[in-house]
C-alpha positions as CSV (number, residue, x, y, z in Angstrom):
1,M,-15.0,9.2,-25.4
2,T,-16.2,9.7,-28.9
3,D,-19.6,11.3,-29.7
4,T,-20.8,8.1,-31.2
5,V,-20.0,6.1,-28.1
6,R,-21.6,8.8,-25.9
7,S,-24.8,8.7,-28.0
8,Q,-24.9,5.0,-27.9
9,A,-24.5,5.0,-24.1
10,V,-27.3,7.5,-23.7
11,A,-29.6,5.4,-25.9
12,A,-28.6,2.2,-23.9
13,L,-29.4,4.1,-20.7
14,A,-32.9,4.9,-21.9
15,E,-33.5,1.3,-22.9
16,A,-32.1,0.1,-19.6
17,E,-34.5,2.4,-17.7
18,K,-37.4,1.2,-19.8
19,I,-36.5,-2.5,-19.0
20,T,-35.9,-1.7,-15.4
21,A,-39.3,-0.1,-15.0
22,T,-41.0,-3.2,-16.2
23,I,-42.8,-4.9,-13.3
24,L,-43.1,-8.7,-13.6
25,P,-46.1,-10.5,-12.2
26,E,-45.8,-12.6,-9.0
27,A,-46.5,-16.3,-8.9
28,N,-49.7,-17.5,-7.2
29,A,-48.6,-20.0,-4.5
30,A,-52.2,-21.4,-3.9
31,Q,-52.9,-24.7,-5.5
32,V,-56.2,-24.7,-7.5
33,T,-58.7,-27.6,-7.4
34,L,-61.2,-28.7,-9.9
35,A,-64.1,-28.1,-7.4
36,A,-63.0,-24.6,-6.5
37,A,-61.7,-23.5,-9.9
38,P,-63.6,-20.9,-11.9
39,A,-65.2,-22.0,-15.1
40,P,-62.2,-21.2,-17.5
41,Q,-59.8,-23.0,-15.2
42,A,-62.1,-25.9,-14.6
43,E,-62.4,-26.3,-18.4
44,A,-58.6,-26.3,-18.7
45,I,-58.3,-28.9,-15.9
46,R,-60.8,-31.2,-17.7
47,K,-59.0,-30.7,-20.9
48,R,-55.8,-32.0,-19.3
49,M,-57.6,-34.8,-17.6
50,A,-58.6,-35.9,-21.1
51,E,-54.9,-36.3,-22.0
52,L,-54.6,-39.2,-19.6
53,D,-55.1,-42.7,-20.9
54,M,-54.8,-45.0,-17.9
55,G,-54.3,-47.9,-20.3
56,N,-51.2,-46.2,-21.8
57,T,-48.2,-46.0,-19.5
58,Q,-46.5,-43.5,-21.8
59,S,-49.4,-41.2,-21.4
60,I,-49.0,-41.2,-17.6
61,I,-45.2,-40.7,-17.8
62,S,-45.4,-37.8,-20.2
63,F,-48.3,-36.2,-18.4
64,G,-47.5,-32.5,-18.0
65,S,-44.4,-32.5,-20.1
66,A,-46.0,-30.6,-23.0
67,A,-46.0,-27.4,-20.8
68,Q,-42.2,-27.7,-20.4
69,Q,-41.2,-27.8,-24.1
70,E,-41.4,-24.1,-24.8
71,L,-39.6,-23.4,-21.5
72,Q,-36.8,-25.8,-22.5
73,V,-36.3,-24.0,-25.8
74,I,-35.8,-20.6,-24.1
75,S,-33.5,-22.1,-21.4
76,Q,-31.4,-23.8,-24.1
77,Q,-31.1,-20.5,-26.0
78,M,-29.9,-18.7,-22.8
79,L,-27.4,-21.5,-22.0
80,E,-26.1,-21.2,-25.5
81,D,-25.6,-17.5,-25.0
82,V,-23.8,-18.2,-21.7
83,K,-21.4,-20.6,-23.5
84,N,-20.6,-18.1,-26.2
85,K,-19.4,-15.3,-23.9
86,D,-16.9,-14.9,-21.1
87,V,-17.9,-15.0,-17.5
88,G,-18.0,-11.5,-15.9
89,P,-16.6,-9.5,-18.8
90,A,-18.5,-6.3,-17.8
91,G,-17.1,-6.4,-14.3
92,D,-13.6,-7.0,-15.7
93,G,-14.1,-4.0,-18.0
94,L,-15.0,-1.7,-15.1
95,R,-12.0,-3.0,-13.1
96,N,-9.7,-2.5,-16.0
97,M,-10.9,1.1,-16.4
98,V,-10.3,1.8,-12.7
99,A,-6.8,0.2,-12.9
100,T,-6.0,2.3,-16.0
101,I,-7.0,5.5,-14.3
102,R,-5.1,4.5,-11.1
103,G,-2.0,3.8,-13.2
104,F,-2.0,7.5,-14.4
105,S,0.5,9.1,-11.9
106,V,0.1,12.8,-11.5
107,S,3.4,12.9,-9.7
108,E,5.0,12.6,-13.1
109,L,3.9,16.2,-13.7
110,D,6.9,17.7,-11.9
111,V,8.8,19.2,-14.8
112,R,11.5,20.5,-12.4
113,R,12.5,17.0,-11.7
114,E,15.9,16.4,-13.3
115,R,16.2,13.2,-15.3
116,S,18.7,10.7,-13.8
117,W,21.8,9.7,-15.7
118,W,20.1,6.3,-16.2
119,E,17.1,8.0,-17.8
120,K,19.4,10.1,-20.0
121,L,21.4,7.1,-20.9
122,L,18.3,5.2,-22.0
123,G,17.0,8.2,-23.8
124,R,13.9,8.5,-21.8
125,A,11.6,11.5,-22.4
126,A,11.5,14.5,-20.2
127,P,8.9,14.5,-17.4
128,F,6.3,16.6,-19.2
129,A,6.7,14.8,-22.6
130,K,6.4,11.5,-20.7
131,F,3.3,12.8,-19.0
132,V,1.7,13.8,-22.3
133,S,2.6,10.4,-23.8
134,K,1.1,8.7,-20.8
135,Y,-2.1,10.8,-21.0
136,E,-2.5,9.9,-24.7
137,E,-2.0,6.2,-23.8
138,V,-4.6,6.4,-21.0
139,Q,-7.0,8.2,-23.3
140,G,-6.7,5.4,-25.9
141,Q,-7.2,2.8,-23.2
142,I,-10.3,4.5,-21.9
143,D,-11.8,4.7,-25.4
144,R,-11.2,1.0,-26.0
145,I,-12.5,0.0,-22.6
146,T,-15.6,2.3,-23.2
147,E,-16.4,0.6,-26.4
148,T,-16.0,-2.9,-24.8
149,L,-18.2,-1.8,-21.9
150,L,-20.9,-0.6,-24.3
151,Q,-20.8,-4.0,-26.1
152,H,-21.1,-5.8,-22.7
153,E,-24.0,-3.5,-21.9
154,H,-25.9,-4.5,-25.0
155,K,-25.3,-8.2,-24.1
156,L,-26.6,-7.5,-20.6
157,L,-29.7,-5.8,-22.0
158,K,-30.2,-8.8,-24.2
159,D,-29.8,-11.1,-21.3
160,I,-32.4,-9.0,-19.3
161,K,-34.9,-9.3,-22.1
162,S,-34.2,-13.0,-22.3
163,L,-34.7,-13.3,-18.6
164,D,-38.0,-11.5,-18.8
165,M,-39.1,-14.0,-21.4
166,L,-37.7,-16.8,-19.3
167,Y,-39.5,-15.5,-16.2
168,S,-42.8,-15.2,-18.2
169,K,-42.5,-18.7,-19.6
170,T,-41.5,-20.1,-16.2
171,L,-44.4,-18.4,-14.6
172,D,-46.7,-19.8,-17.3
173,F,-45.1,-23.2,-16.8
174,Y,-45.8,-22.8,-13.0
175,D,-49.4,-22.1,-13.7
176,Q,-49.6,-24.9,-16.2
177,L,-48.2,-27.3,-13.6
178,A,-50.9,-26.2,-11.2
179,L,-53.5,-27.1,-13.8
180,Y,-51.8,-30.5,-14.5
181,I,-51.6,-31.2,-10.7
182,A,-55.3,-30.3,-10.3
183,A,-56.1,-32.6,-13.3
184,G,-54.0,-35.4,-11.9
185,E,-55.6,-35.1,-8.4
186,A,-59.1,-35.0,-9.9
187,K,-58.3,-38.0,-12.0
188,L,-56.9,-39.9,-8.9
189,A,-60.1,-39.0,-7.0
190,E,-62.2,-40.2,-10.0
191,L,-60.2,-43.4,-10.1
192,D,-60.5,-44.0,-6.4
193,A,-64.2,-43.1,-6.3
194,I,-65.5,-44.5,-9.6
195,D,-63.1,-46.5,-11.9
196,I,-61.4,-48.8,-9.3
197,P,-64.6,-49.7,-7.4
198,A,-66.3,-50.4,-10.8
199,R,-63.4,-52.7,-11.8
200,E,-63.6,-54.4,-8.4
201,A,-67.4,-55.0,-8.9
202,A,-66.6,-56.2,-12.4
203,V,-64.1,-58.7,-11.0
204,A,-66.7,-59.9,-8.5
205,A,-69.4,-60.2,-11.1
206,A,-67.3,-61.9,-13.8
207,P,-67.6,-65.6,-14.5
208,E,-65.0,-67.8,-12.9
209,N,-63.1,-68.2,-16.2
210,D,-62.9,-64.4,-16.7
211,Q,-62.0,-63.5,-13.2
212,V,-58.3,-63.8,-13.8
213,I,-58.5,-61.4,-16.8
214,R,-60.7,-59.0,-14.9
215,A,-58.4,-59.2,-11.8
216,Q,-55.4,-58.4,-14.0
217,E,-57.2,-55.4,-15.5
218,L,-58.0,-54.3,-11.9
219,R,-54.3,-54.7,-11.0
220,D,-53.1,-52.8,-14.1
221,L,-55.5,-50.0,-13.3
222,R,-54.3,-49.8,-9.7
223,A,-50.7,-49.8,-10.9
224,A,-51.5,-47.1,-13.4
225,R,-53.2,-45.2,-10.6
226,D,-50.0,-45.5,-8.5
227,D,-48.0,-44.3,-11.5
228,L,-50.2,-41.3,-11.9
229,E,-50.0,-40.6,-8.2
230,R,-46.2,-40.7,-8.4
231,R,-46.3,-38.5,-11.5
232,V,-48.5,-36.0,-9.7
233,H,-46.1,-36.0,-6.8
234,D,-43.2,-35.3,-9.3
235,L,-45.2,-32.5,-10.8
236,K,-45.7,-31.0,-7.3
237,L,-41.9,-31.2,-6.7
238,T,-41.3,-29.6,-10.1
239,R,-43.8,-26.8,-9.3
240,Q,-42.0,-26.2,-6.0
241,V,-38.6,-26.0,-7.7
242,T,-40.1,-23.8,-10.4
243,M,-41.4,-21.5,-7.6
244,Q,-37.9,-21.3,-6.2
245,S,-36.4,-20.5,-9.7
246,L,-38.6,-17.5,-10.1
247,P,-36.9,-15.4,-7.4
248,S,-33.6,-16.6,-8.7
249,I,-34.4,-15.3,-12.2
250,R,-35.5,-12.0,-10.6
251,L,-32.3,-11.8,-8.6
252,V,-30.2,-12.4,-11.7
253,Q,-32.2,-9.7,-13.5
254,E,-31.7,-7.2,-10.7
255,N,-28.0,-7.9,-10.7
256,D,-27.8,-7.4,-14.5
257,K,-29.9,-4.2,-14.3
258,S,-27.6,-2.9,-11.5
259,L,-24.6,-3.7,-13.7
260,V,-26.2,-2.0,-16.7
261,T,-26.9,1.1,-14.5
262,K,-23.4,1.1,-13.3
263,I,-21.9,0.8,-16.8
264,N,-24.2,3.6,-18.0
265,S,-23.2,5.8,-15.0
266,T,-19.6,5.1,-15.8
267,L,-20.0,5.9,-19.5
268,V,-22.3,8.9,-19.2
269,N,-21.0,10.5,-16.0
270,T,-17.7,9.1,-14.8
271,V,-15.7,8.7,-18.1
272,P,-16.4,12.3,-19.2
273,L,-15.5,13.5,-15.7
274,W,-12.2,11.5,-15.9
275,E,-11.5,12.9,-19.3
276,T,-12.2,16.4,-18.1
277,Q,-9.9,16.0,-15.1
278,L,-7.1,14.5,-17.3
279,A,-7.5,17.4,-19.8
280,Q,-7.4,19.9,-17.0
281,A,-4.3,18.2,-15.6
282,V,-2.5,18.6,-19.0
283,T,-3.7,22.2,-19.4
284,I,-2.7,23.1,-15.8
285,Q,0.7,21.5,-16.4
286,R,1.2,23.4,-19.6
287,S,0.2,26.7,-17.8
288,R,2.7,25.8,-15.1
289,E,5.4,25.1,-17.7
290,A,4.7,28.4,-19.4
291,A,4.8,30.2,-16.0
292,Q,8.1,28.5,-15.3
293,S,9.5,29.6,-18.7
294,I,8.3,33.2,-18.0
295,K,9.9,33.1,-14.5
296,A,13.1,31.8,-16.0
297,A,13.1,34.6,-18.6
298,N,12.5,37.3,-15.9
299,D,15.2,35.8,-13.7
300,L,17.6,35.8,-16.6
301,T,16.8,39.5,-17.4
302,N,17.4,40.4,-13.7
303,E,20.6,38.5,-13.7
304,L,21.7,40.3,-16.9
305,L,20.8,43.7,-15.5
306,T,22.8,43.0,-12.3
307,A,25.8,41.5,-14.1
308,N,25.9,44.4,-16.6
309,A,25.8,47.0,-13.8
310,K,28.6,45.2,-12.0
311,N,30.6,45.0,-15.3
312,L,30.0,48.7,-15.9
313,Q,31.2,49.6,-12.4
314,E,34.4,47.5,-12.9
315,T,35.1,48.8,-16.4
316,N,34.5,52.5,-15.3
317,R,36.9,52.0,-12.4
318,V,39.7,50.7,-14.7
319,V,39.1,53.3,-17.4
320,R,39.0,56.3,-15.0
321,T,42.1,55.1,-13.2
322,E,44.0,54.8,-16.5
323,M,42.7,58.2,-17.6
324,E,44.0,59.9,-14.5
325,R,47.5,58.3,-14.7
326,G,50.4,60.1,-16.5
327,V,52.4,58.7,-19.3
328,F,54.9,57.5,-16.8
329,D,54.3,56.9,-13.1
330,I,56.6,59.0,-10.9
331,E,57.4,56.0,-8.8
332,A,58.5,54.2,-12.0
333,V,60.7,57.2,-13.0
334,K,62.3,57.4,-9.5
335,Q,62.9,53.7,-9.5
336,A,64.4,53.9,-13.0
337,N,66.6,56.9,-12.0
338,A,67.9,55.1,-8.9
339,T,68.6,52.1,-11.0
340,L,70.5,54.2,-13.5
341,I,72.6,55.9,-10.8
342,A,73.3,52.6,-9.3
343,T,74.3,51.2,-12.7
344,I,76.6,54.2,-13.3
345,N,78.2,53.9,-9.9
346,E,78.6,50.2,-10.4
347,S,80.3,50.8,-13.8
348,L,82.7,53.3,-12.2
349,A,83.6,51.0,-9.4
350,I,84.1,48.2,-11.8
351,A,86.3,50.5,-14.0
352,D,88.4,51.6,-10.9
353,A,88.8,48.0,-9.8
354,G,89.9,47.1,-13.3
355,K,92.4,50.0,-13.5
356,A,93.9,48.9,-10.1
357,K,94.1,45.4,-11.2
358,R,95.9,46.4,-14.5
359,A,98.4,48.5,-12.6
360,A,99.1,45.7,-10.2
361,A,99.4,43.4,-13.2
362,E,101.9,45.7,-14.9
363,A,104.1,45.8,-11.8
364,D,103.9,42.1,-11.6
365,L,104.8,41.8,-15.3
366,T,107.8,44.2,-14.8
367,K,109.0,42.2,-11.8
368,M,108.5,38.9,-13.6
369,E,110.4,40.2,-16.6
370,A,113.4,41.4,-14.4
371,E,113.4,38.0,-12.7
372,L,113.4,36.2,-16.0
373,R,116.2,38.4,-17.3
374,D,118.3,37.8,-14.2
375,T,117.7,34.2,-14.4
376,L,118.7,34.0,-18.1
377,A,121.9,36.1,-17.4
378,S,122.9,33.8,-14.6
379,A,122.4,30.8,-16.7
380,K,124.6,32.1,-19.5
381,A,127.4,32.9,-17.1
382,R,127.5,29.4,-15.8
383,R,127.6,28.0,-19.3
384,D,130.6,30.2,-20.4
385,G,132.7,29.2,-17.3
386,V,132.2,25.5,-17.8
387,G,133.5,25.7,-21.4
388,T,136.8,27.4,-20.4
389,T,137.6,24.9,-17.8
390,T,137.0,22.1,-20.1
391,G,139.4,23.4,-22.8
392,T,142.3,24.0,-20.5
393,A,142.1,20.5,-19.2
394,V,142.3,19.0,-22.6
């Protein structure tokens, strides 16, 4: 909440307390009479009796209406204000603020929560970034609702002042009705006791040709008297309704004052408390995030120390082992020597086998050569013998 709004809220609170401290007068339910009225009231009653003209019907019908004109002007102004504003906007503003705060989920503070693949796919912010964004959004909403509530508060203060004026005018109208009712009842008593009996005597004393006119005048006076009696009765009903409206005005005022007090309490006390708690939540979360970062760094350092120690141990083992070894391992020399001896023996065996095979082959070749020679010699002998025999026969 800005400093300007806060100062306006404090000023509105002071004005609301001033208006709330105003005590309105109570209505006097007792009906005053001309005989029992003190001198100022008796003079006022006689003044209103003088407004009556029993020969003018309009005078009787409009009797007491003058007191209502100023009240009607104020009532019409208030009705116009009611038409120009929404119904229950202040209550809606308070409910919106509560809903805004309730929508701020502190569970989103868990930075250790891994984003789901769906959140990563949609490019959603990390939990803490989302939390800060939500905090800024809520702060903006609170500021806007605070300004709206302050506007509603000014309207309610204006309504309370208007209701004070309406109550004062209604109470004045209530007292004026009492005077008009007293004047009407006094006029009725005067008519019944003086004017109508005088007209009746005039009818009785009138000549025969004037009696019809005098009788009509008597009838008109009695009719006017009945009209006045009905008008006085209407004024009594109006006074009763007016008496009932006074507590209603006071009740509406009390409700508006209570709402103004609630708005001020919200603006001056609750909203700063909410803002403080939200700011603390962000600060605490940032501290937690920093602590998590430090913890991660320390854990990484420990892991590096442990890993380096293990690597040093393994490397030292390999290096020392290689350093203690000869140029050739004795096992490798023995194996190479055995392999060499086996190779030499194998070569000698192969050479002996080859020599034996060659000797056998030479014997076979000598035998095959002798056999071939014998075969050729035998063939030649048979060819020579065949030729001799053939020549002799020829």
